[in-house]
MARMAR-139661 format. One record per residue (C-alpha): x, y, z; residue in one letter. Coordinates in nm, 3 decimals. Layout:
REM MARMAR-139661
((X Y Z) a)
...
END
This chain:
REM MARMAR-139661
((0.000 0.000 0.000) m)
((0.156 0.335 -0.097) p)
((0.194 0.608 0.160) d)
((-0.089 0.858 0.189) t)
((0.044 1.211 0.130) p)
((0.093 1.389 0.460) l)
((-0.158 1.657 0.370) g)
((-0.429 1.392 0.330) q)
((-0.356 1.188 0.639) q)
((-0.590 1.171 0.936) t)
((-0.383 1.282 1.232) i)
((-0.501 1.234 1.588) t)
((-0.361 1.347 1.921) v)
((-0.369 1.120 2.225) c)
((-0.342 1.256 2.580) y)
((-0.465 1.223 2.938) l)
((-0.720 1.483 3.041) d)
((-0.707 1.656 3.379) r)
((-0.901 1.366 3.536) f)
((-0.646 1.111 3.405) g)
((-0.878 0.978 3.136) r)
((-0.721 0.877 2.807) r)
((-0.847 1.083 2.512) r)
((-0.783 1.075 2.139) e)
((-0.905 1.354 1.912) l)
((-0.850 1.471 1.555) p)
((-0.598 1.753 1.572) v)
((-0.862 1.992 1.438) e)
((-1.043 1.952 1.770) q)
((-0.737 1.980 1.995) a)
((-0.640 2.345 1.946) a)
((-0.776 2.455 2.286) q)
((-0.659 2.157 2.494) v)
((-0.423 2.297 2.766) p)
((-0.148 2.039 2.715) f)
((0.098 2.248 2.916) e)
((-0.114 2.172 3.226) q)
((-0.153 1.797 3.172) l)
((0.030 1.493 3.305) a)
((0.261 1.290 3.082) p)
((0.086 1.043 2.858) l)
((0.331 0.781 2.982) q)
((0.599 0.820 3.248) m)
((0.952 0.731 3.134) p)
((1.062 0.409 3.298) v)
((1.419 0.291 3.367) p)
((1.491 -0.063 3.252) y)
((1.798 -0.282 3.189) p)
((1.969 -0.184 2.867) g)
((1.810 0.160 2.843) r)
((2.068 0.393 2.688) q)
((1.933 0.718 2.834) s)
((1.876 0.830 3.191) f)
((1.533 0.882 3.342) v)
((1.558 1.204 3.540) t)
((1.365 1.519 3.630) k)
((1.367 1.886 3.532) a)
((1.260 2.124 3.806) w)
((1.049 2.425 3.709) a)
((1.143 2.680 3.973) s)
((0.876 2.940 3.883) a)
((0.583 2.700 3.924) t)
((0.718 2.427 4.152) g)
((0.664 2.163 3.884) q)
((0.887 1.857 3.863) s)
((0.887 1.724 3.507) l)
((0.980 1.362 3.434) a)
((1.236 1.343 3.153) c)
((1.343 1.037 2.957) g)
((1.699 1.155 2.894) s)
((1.966 1.397 3.009) l)
((1.925 1.584 2.678) r)
((1.560 1.643 2.760) q)
((1.642 1.747 3.118) q)
((1.900 2.001 2.998) r)
((1.653 2.151 2.754) c)
((1.411 2.166 3.047) g)
((1.671 2.378 3.229) m)
((1.680 2.619 2.935) l)
((1.301 2.645 2.947) l)
((1.316 2.715 3.320) d)
((1.554 3.005 3.254) r)
((1.331 3.156 2.983) d)
((1.122 3.437 3.141) p)
((0.863 3.410 2.861) a)
((0.776 3.050 2.953) v)
((0.488 3.003 3.195) a)
((0.333 2.658 3.256) a)
((0.490 2.360 3.082) r)
((0.459 1.985 3.078) s)
((0.676 1.696 2.962) a)
((0.544 1.439 2.714) g)
((0.171 1.517 2.750) p)
((0.069 1.427 2.394) m)
((0.131 1.183 2.112) e)
((0.046 1.245 1.746) l)
((-0.063 0.939 1.548) r)
((-0.115 0.869 1.180) w)
((-0.126 0.571 0.942) a)
((0.177 0.489 0.729) r)
((0.232 0.175 0.521) d)
((-0.067 0.016 0.692) g)
((0.073 0.069 1.043) t)
((0.021 0.337 1.305) i)
((0.316 0.576 1.334) q)
((0.357 0.824 1.618) s)
((0.563 1.116 1.740) v)
((0.568 1.240 2.099) r)
((0.701 1.595 2.155) p)
((0.919 1.627 2.463) h)
((0.753 1.939 2.608) f)
((0.452 2.162 2.563) v)
((0.485 2.514 2.703) a)
((0.282 2.830 2.715) l)
((0.537 3.082 2.592) r)
((0.456 3.451 2.553) a)
((0.087 3.360 2.558) g)
((0.105 3.101 2.280) r)
((0.118 2.721 2.298) r)
((0.459 2.589 2.195) e)
((0.523 2.224 2.110) v)
((0.889 2.143 2.173) i)
((1.106 1.858 2.047) c)
((1.461 1.786 2.160) v)
((1.680 1.722 1.858) q)
((1.850 1.381 1.876) p)
((2.226 1.348 1.840) e)
((2.174 1.173 1.506) e)
((1.903 1.286 1.266) l)
((1.712 1.000 1.104) t)
((1.448 0.972 0.833) d)
((1.190 0.894 1.102) d)
((1.284 1.212 1.288) w)
((1.252 1.423 0.974) r)
((0.916 1.264 0.887) a)
((0.789 1.329 1.238) g)
((0.898 1.692 1.221) q)
((0.730 1.741 0.886) e)
((0.407 1.598 1.022) l)
((0.433 1.804 1.340) l)
((0.471 2.121 1.135) a)
((0.157 2.041 0.936) r)
((-0.030 1.957 1.255) t)
((0.078 2.283 1.420) a)
((-0.055 2.481 1.127) a)
((-0.399 2.327 1.184) v)
((-0.398 2.359 1.566) a)
((-0.227 2.702 1.576) d)
((0.069 2.573 1.777) w)
((0.421 2.699 1.746) r)
((0.684 2.426 1.689) v)
((1.029 2.459 1.841) r)
((1.329 2.230 1.814) v)
((1.579 2.258 2.100) m)
((1.932 2.133 2.143) r)
((2.100 2.120 2.484) p)
((2.421 2.315 2.532) p)
((2.751 2.135 2.563) d)
((3.105 2.205 2.679) g)
((3.157 2.524 2.877) v)
((2.801 2.646 2.820) e)
((2.663 2.326 2.971) l)
((2.899 2.356 3.270) d)
((2.780 2.713 3.325) n)
((2.414 2.616 3.290) l)
((2.452 2.343 3.554) m)
((2.622 2.589 3.790) l)
((2.349 2.849 3.744) l)
((2.076 2.586 3.776) y)
((2.208 2.496 4.120) a)
((2.167 2.864 4.222) a)
((1.819 2.913 4.078) r)
((1.650 2.929 4.422) s)
((1.877 3.098 4.679) p)
((1.773 3.026 5.035) q)
((1.990 3.239 5.261) r)
((1.964 3.597 5.133) l)
((1.669 3.836 5.112) s)
((1.524 4.026 4.811) p)
((1.684 4.338 4.961) g)
((2.025 4.174 4.930) d)
((1.952 4.098 4.563) a)
((1.865 4.463 4.493) e)
((2.173 4.585 4.679) a)
((2.398 4.352 4.480) l)
((2.241 4.433 4.143) a)
((2.300 4.808 4.196) r)
((2.675 4.748 4.197) h)
((2.675 4.607 3.841) f)
((2.569 4.921 3.657) g)
((2.898 4.882 3.471) s)
((3.087 4.560 3.402) a)
((3.292 4.429 3.693) r)
((3.396 4.096 3.840) t)
((3.138 3.906 4.042) i)
((3.372 3.894 4.342) r)
((3.428 4.270 4.346) s)
((3.053 4.337 4.319) g)
((2.985 4.111 4.617) v)
((3.250 4.293 4.821) r)
((3.109 4.634 4.724) a)
((2.763 4.522 4.841) a)
((2.914 4.410 5.176) c)
((2.769 4.061 5.142) l)
((2.920 3.736 5.274) p)
((3.152 3.600 5.005) a)
((3.001 3.256 4.940) f)
((2.637 3.355 4.981) a)
((2.693 3.671 4.775) g)
((2.850 3.480 4.486) i)
((2.563 3.233 4.496) d)
((2.322 3.527 4.481) l)
((2.511 3.674 4.182) a)
((2.476 3.339 4.003) y)
((2.105 3.345 4.085) h)
((2.073 3.691 3.929) l)
((2.250 3.564 3.617) i)
((2.009 3.268 3.609) w)
((1.719 3.515 3.630) k)
((1.881 3.724 3.353) r)
((1.904 4.031 3.573) r)
((2.280 4.013 3.545) l)
((2.459 3.907 3.231) h)
((2.791 3.739 3.163) t)
((2.973 3.570 2.875) d)
((2.833 3.215 2.883) m)
((3.102 3.094 2.641) t)
((3.367 3.137 2.913) r)
((3.389 2.934 3.236) p)
((3.182 3.099 3.509) l)
((3.382 3.177 3.825) t)
((3.382 3.451 4.091) p)
((3.637 3.627 3.869) s)
((3.398 3.637 3.572) s)
((3.275 3.977 3.457) t)
((2.903 4.052 3.494) a)
((2.686 4.353 3.423) w)
((2.332 4.472 3.477) l)
((2.097 4.440 3.180) g)
((1.742 4.399 3.062) e)
((1.579 4.057 3.019) d)
((1.684 3.890 2.697) e)
END
């Protein structure tokens, strides 16, 4: 049986509603489903021989803990957590299905987020691009056009940028210093200076002050060169949200 052209295929979306009931709808009827608020269609499960790690991505703004099927997905979840335009998000809440060569094919986006007021369907790009990946992306693009979703492909950082992201992620929720301390510290970065010197100028304890500076970089209130290793000697400056 020859393939049906993508534009003529019946595409459905499968998900769990807010009561945990399994639903499957034509994509034309799914435009208003709040996928960013829903549970994963299926939780990732560790098993012998699995080549990726089952882990979690914490969403500090909402208190969500998102189950991720790989470290690549978790690291992209960190990038989403740092994006001030991203509100609610969920991991793996939907699966798109269509018929191909007499069998049911599927693609499951890694995240759905509400970003700048619009629903964004997010896929994490694999290390190796395959024909199946490209076919799934083509179908997802056509589906998004019908449902008025935005499609986004993310890649996790690597090297120094990944090291810096992990360091900032650890400082995303400082516990020991007050909002007043944050304002006092930020005022000392009106021009570029080292993080250590800014902490000293604000008369803050060294370790807690550096942690707070990293938190402000995480929140994008302070900026630094993320292509260089982040240390207390790194230069930072005050800036607007990116």
